[in-house]
C-alpha positions in Angstrom: -7.0 7.9 -4.3 -4.6 10.2 -2.4 -1.2 8.8 -2.9 0.4 7.8 0.5 2.9 10.4 1.3 6.2 9.3 2.8 7.4 11.1 5.9 10.2 10.1 8.4 8.7 7.0 9.9 5.3 6.7 8.2 3.1 6.9 5.1 0.1 9.1 5.3 -3.1 9.1 3.2 -6.6 10.5 3.3 -8.5 13.0 5.4 -10.8 12.6 8.4 -10.4 11.2 11.9 -6.7 10.2 12.4 -6.1 6.4 12.5 -2.5 5.2 13.2 -1.7 1.7 11.8 1.1 -0.3 13.6 2.5 -3.3 11.8 3.8 -6.7 12.9 7.3 -8.1 13.2 7.6 -9.6 9.7 6.5 -6.5 7.6 6.4 -2.8 7.6 3.9 0.0 6.7 3.3 -1.9 3.4 1.2 -4.5 5.2 -1.5 -1.8 5.4 -1.6 -1.1 1.7 -5.1 -2.6 1.5 -6.3 -0.2 4.1 -4.4 2.8 2.6 -6.3 2.1 -0.6 -9.7 1.2 0.9 -10.0 3.5 3.8 -8.4 6.8 2.8 -11.8 8.4 2.0 -13.0 7.9 5.6 -9.9 8.4 7.7 -6.5 10.1 7.8 -4.3 7.0 7.8 -0.8 7.1 9.4 0.9 3.8 8.7 4.1 3.8 10.5 7.4 2.0 10.0 8.4 0.9 13.5 11.8 2.3 14.4 14.4 0.3 12.4 12.0 -0.6 9.7 11.5 1.2 6.3 12.3 4.9 6.5 12.2 5.0 10.3 15.6 5.5 12.1 16.7 3.0 14.7 16.3 4.1 18.2 19.3 4.3 20.6 17.6 1.6 22.7 14.6 -0.6 21.5 12.3 -0.8 24.5 8.5 -0.7 24.8 8.5 2.7 26.4 10.8 4.0 23.7 8.6 2.6 20.9 5.5 4.1 22.5 7.2 7.5 22.8 8.3 7.2 19.2 4.6 6.9 18.2 3.8 9.9 20.3 6.5 12.0 18.5 5.2 10.8 15.2 1.6 12.0 16.1 3.3 15.3 17.2 5.0 15.7 13.8 1.6 15.2 12.2 0.0 17.8 14.7 -2.4 15.1 16.0 -3.4 15.4 19.6 -5.5 12.3 19.8 -5.7 9.4 17.4 -7.4 6.1 17.0 -4.6 3.5 17.2 -4.8 0.2 15.6 -1.9 -2.2 16.5 -1.3 -5.6 14.8 0.7 -8.3 16.5 3.8 -6.6 18.0 2.1 -3.4 16.9 -0.6 -4.2 19.3 1.8 -4.6 22.1 3.2 -1.1 21.2 -0.4 0.1 21.2 -1.0 -1.3 24.7 2.2 0.4 26.0 1.1 3.7 24.3 -2.2 3.4 26.0 -0.5 3.0 29.4 2.1 5.9 28.8 -0.1 8.3 26.8 -3.7 7.6 27.7 -4.9 11.1 26.9 -3.8 10.8 23.4 -6.1 7.9 22.5 -9.5 8.4 20.8 -9.8 4.5 20.6 -7.7 1.4 20.6 -7.9 -1.4 18.2 -5.8 -4.5 19.1 -5.5 -6.9 16.2 -4.1 -10.4 16.4 -2.1 -9.6 19.5 -1.8 -10.5 23.1 -1.3 -9.0 26.6 1.8 -11.1 27.3 4.1 -13.4 25.4 5.3 -16.9 26.2 5.5 -18.7 29.5 6.7 -17.7 32.9 9.8 -19.8 33.1 11.7 -18.1 30.2 12.9 -21.2 28.5 10.0 -21.0 26.0 11.0 -17.5 25.1 14.6 -18.5 24.6 13.7 -21.3 22.3 11.3 -19.0 20.4 14.1 -16.5 19.8 16.6 -19.3 18.9 14.2 -20.9 16.3 13.6 -17.7 14.5 17.0 -16.2 14.5 19.2 -19.4 14.0 18.4 -19.7 10.2 19.4 -16.0 9.7 22.5 -16.4 11.7 23.3 -19.4 9.4 23.0 -17.4 6.3 19.4 -17.5 5.3 17.6 -14.3 4.4 14.0 -13.3 5.2 13.3 -13.7 1.5 14.3 -17.4 2.0 12.1 -17.8 5.1 9.1 -15.8 4.0 7.1 -18.5 2.0 7.2 -21.1 4.9 6.6 -18.5 7.5 3.6 -16.9 5.8 2.2 -20.4 5.1 2.1 -21.0 9.0 0.5 -17.6 9.7 -2.5 -17.4 7.3 -5.8 -19.2 7.5 -7.7 -21.0 4.8 -9.4 -17.9 3.5 -6.1 -16.4 2.3 -6.0 -16.6 -1.5 -2.8 -16.7 -3.7 -2.6 -13.0 -4.1 -2.8 -12.4 -0.3 -0.1 -15.0 0.4 2.2 -13.6 -2.3 1.7 -10.1 -1.0 2.5 -11.1 2.6 5.6 -13.0 1.4 6.8 -9.9 -0.6 6.3 -7.6 2.5 8.3 -10.0 4.7 11.1 -10.4 2.2 11.9 -6.7 2.4 12.3 -6.4 6.2 15.8 -5.6 7.3 17.3 -8.5 9.2 18.5 -6.3 12.1 15.1 -4.8 12.6 13.5 -8.3 12.6 16.0 -9.7 15.0 15.6 -6.8 17.4 11.8 -7.1 17.3 11.9 -10.9 17.9 14.2 -10.4 21.0 11.9 -7.7 22.3 8.5 -9.3 21.8 9.3 -12.2 24.2 9.7 -9.6 27.0 6.2 -8.1 26.7 3.8 -8.3 29.6 1.0 -5.7 29.7 -1.6 -7.7 31.7 -1.4 -5.4 34.6 -2.4 -2.4 32.4 -5.4 -3.9 30.8 -7.9 -2.8 33.5 -6.7 0.7 33.2 -7.4 1.2 29.6 -10.0 3.9 29.5 -10.4 4.5 25.7 -13.0 2.5 23.7 -11.3 -0.8 22.6 -11.9 -3.4 20.0 -10.1 -6.7 20.2 -10.2 -8.1 16.7 -9.2 -11.8 16.3 -8.7 -14.3 13.5 -10.7 -17.4 13.9 -7.7 -19.6 12.7 -4.9 -17.5 14.3 -2.5 -19.8 16.1 -0.1 -17.0 17.1 -2.9 -14.9 19.0 -5.7 -17.4 19.3 -9.2 -16.1 19.3 -10.0 -17.6 22.8 -7.0 -15.8 24.2 -8.1 -12.5 22.7 -11.6 -13.0 24.0 -10.1 -13.3 27.6 -8.0 -10.3 26.9 -11.1 -8.2 25.9 -12.9 -9.3 29.1 -10.2 -7.6 31.2 -10.4 -4.2 29.4 -13.3 -2.2 30.7 -16.1 -2.0 28.0 -14.0 -3.6 25.4 -15.6 -5.1 22.3 -14.6 -8.4 20.8 -14.9 -9.6 17.1 -13.6 -12.5 15.1 -12.9 -12.7 11.5 -14.0 -16.1 10.2 -11.5 -18.3 8.3 -8.7 -15.8 8.9 -5.3 -16.4 10.4 -2.8 -14.1 11.8 -2.7 -11.5 9.0 -6.4 -10.5 8.9 -5.9 -7.2 7.1 -4.2 -8.9 4.3 -6.2 -12.1 4.2 -9.6 -10.6 4.3 -9.3 -6.8 3.9 -13.0 -6.4 3.3 -14.0 -8.0 6.6 -11.1 -6.3 8.5 -11.9 -2.9 7.2 -15.6 -3.3 7.8 -15.0 -4.2 11.4 -12.4 -1.3 11.9 -14.8 1.3 10.1 -17.8 0.3 12.1 -15.9 0.6 15.4 -14.1 3.8 14.7 -17.1 5.6 13.2 -19.1 4.4 16.2 -16.7 6.1 18.5 -16.6 9.3 16.4 -20.5 9.4 16.4 -20.6 8.8 20.2 -22.2 5.4 20.1 -19.3 3.7 21.8 
């Protein structure tokens, strides 16, 4: 295969239609290693490190618009005018913001295990969410300490030992400041008002056993995006691209190639 090439903010592999891969809170570009290996012959893959993660420098201020604009700059650096954008979890929220701020740069949008808003209206739920996830780190624990229990809660029954160990290894390497900043940011997201304005072909890809972004919620999300498609990965939890790469990649490939061929 083409070895992924590190650039500031991303790893790039392959040739073909550009497909940007945006990771979740508890990992970085490495979460997409299965896709970098399996899909590089079909697509030009750009697996970013969200600002503050991996090789990507921290932004002066971490906001949704700033993250979306950082993605636009990354595509500029790769001389890509329009890309297929796949966002997983918080990456899906960045992708939704990107769709709202830079609609002309989307060839298609794939929202994986994500949601159009986070938490409940009163704000107390969000504060408790942040407290529960950051308190152990503030008391001296590391993400390496927390990863096994966290991953066990995220994955579904289809995840084998190798998939679980890989997810744990990814989370163990995330910088604590980046993780903390992302946790504080994620509870502020609300993109519900932008869903009807998404004009690019869109796939909402859910895990059947995902408790973070439940399949039923993602189905409702898809219904609010004009023309969006909806698919479910059986037996999969929140980390579909790691738990069942074959099924995940097949769904993504069918959708993206359909867009490229004018079938969607």
